[in-house]
C-alpha positions in Angstrom: 0.0 0.0 0.0 1.2 3.5 -0.9 0.1 6.8 0.7 0.0 9.8 -1.6 1.0 12.1 1.2 3.9 10.0 2.5 7.6 10.1 1.5 7.5 13.6 -0.1 10.8 14.4 -1.8 13.2 16.7 0.1 14.5 18.3 -3.1 12.5 21.5 -3.6 14.5 22.7 -6.6 12.4 20.6 -9.1 9.1 19.0 -9.6 8.8 15.3 -8.8 6.8 12.7 -10.7 6.0 9.2 -9.4 3.9 6.7 -11.2 1.5 4.8 -8.9 -0.4 2.7 -11.5 0.1 1.9 -15.1 -2.5 0.0 -17.2 -3.0 -0.3 -20.9 -4.0 3.2 -22.0 -3.7 4.8 -18.6 -1.1 6.0 -16.1 -1.8 7.4 -12.7 0.9 9.6 -11.2 1.6 11.9 -8.2 3.3 15.2 -9.0 4.8 17.2 -6.2 5.5 20.9 -7.0 7.4 23.4 -4.8 6.8 26.7 -6.5 7.5 25.3 -10.0 5.7 26.5 -13.1 5.8 26.0 -16.9 8.7 28.0 -18.4 7.7 31.3 -19.9 6.4 31.0 -23.4 6.0 27.2 -23.3 2.8 25.3 -23.5 2.0 21.6 -22.9 0.4 20.1 -26.0 -0.1 16.4 -25.3 -1.4 13.6 -27.6 -3.5 12.3 -24.7 -6.1 13.5 -22.3 -5.1 14.3 -18.7 -7.3 14.5 -15.6 -5.7 16.4 -12.8 -6.7 17.0 -9.2 -4.9 19.1 -6.5 -4.8 17.1 -3.3 -2.8 19.6 -1.3 -1.5 23.2 -1.9 -2.7 25.4 -4.8 -1.9 26.1 -8.4 -2.8 28.3 -11.3 -3.6 26.4 -14.5 -3.8 28.5 -17.7 -5.7 27.4 -20.8 -4.4 28.9 -24.1 -7.7 28.7 -26.0 -9.4 31.4 -23.9 -6.6 32.5 -21.6 -8.7 31.3 -18.7 -6.7 31.0 -15.5 -8.1 28.3 -13.2 -7.2 28.7 -9.5 -6.9 25.1 -8.2 -7.3 24.3 -4.5 -7.5 21.0 -2.7 -10.2 18.8 -4.2 -10.4 20.8 -7.4 -10.1 18.7 -10.6 -10.0 19.5 -14.3 -9.9 17.4 -17.5 -7.6 18.5 -20.3 -8.5 16.8 -23.6 -5.7 15.8 -26.0 -4.1 18.9 -27.6 -5.7 21.3 -25.1 -2.7 23.7 -24.8 -2.1 24.6 -21.2 0.5 25.6 -18.7 1.0 25.8 -15.0 1.4 29.5 -14.1 2.3 29.0 -10.5 2.3 26.7 -7.5 2.8 27.5 -3.9 6.4 28.1 -2.9 6.1 27.7 0.9 4.2 24.4 0.9 4.2 21.5 -1.5 1.4 21.2 -4.1 0.5 17.6 -4.5 -1.3 16.7 -7.8 -2.9 13.5 -8.9 -2.7 13.1 -12.7 -4.4 10.4 -14.8 -3.0 10.2 -18.3 -5.5 8.6 -20.8 -3.8 7.5 -24.0 -5.7 6.4 -27.1 -4.9 3.0 -28.5 
């Protein structure tokens, strides 16, 4: 058994990704952010859908299509369809932001 809040990485200089479950067409991972954001001018443009939820902390998720900034707090979730260009504008610097991300890849 694994606890999503246990064994948080000590290194706060980078984001940390840990896969918890991999099945055909789907991967579930924990992401731990310590103030990280997407580099200026860059956008994620993925070939798969991604469902994200903030479990702890806060983050700002920006969607390119309408420049909508979504302020995510614990319990908030959002589905990003394939090729929905997005970026993480900010995460908390003084506390870890823990995300749960489900990547859904088409066959």
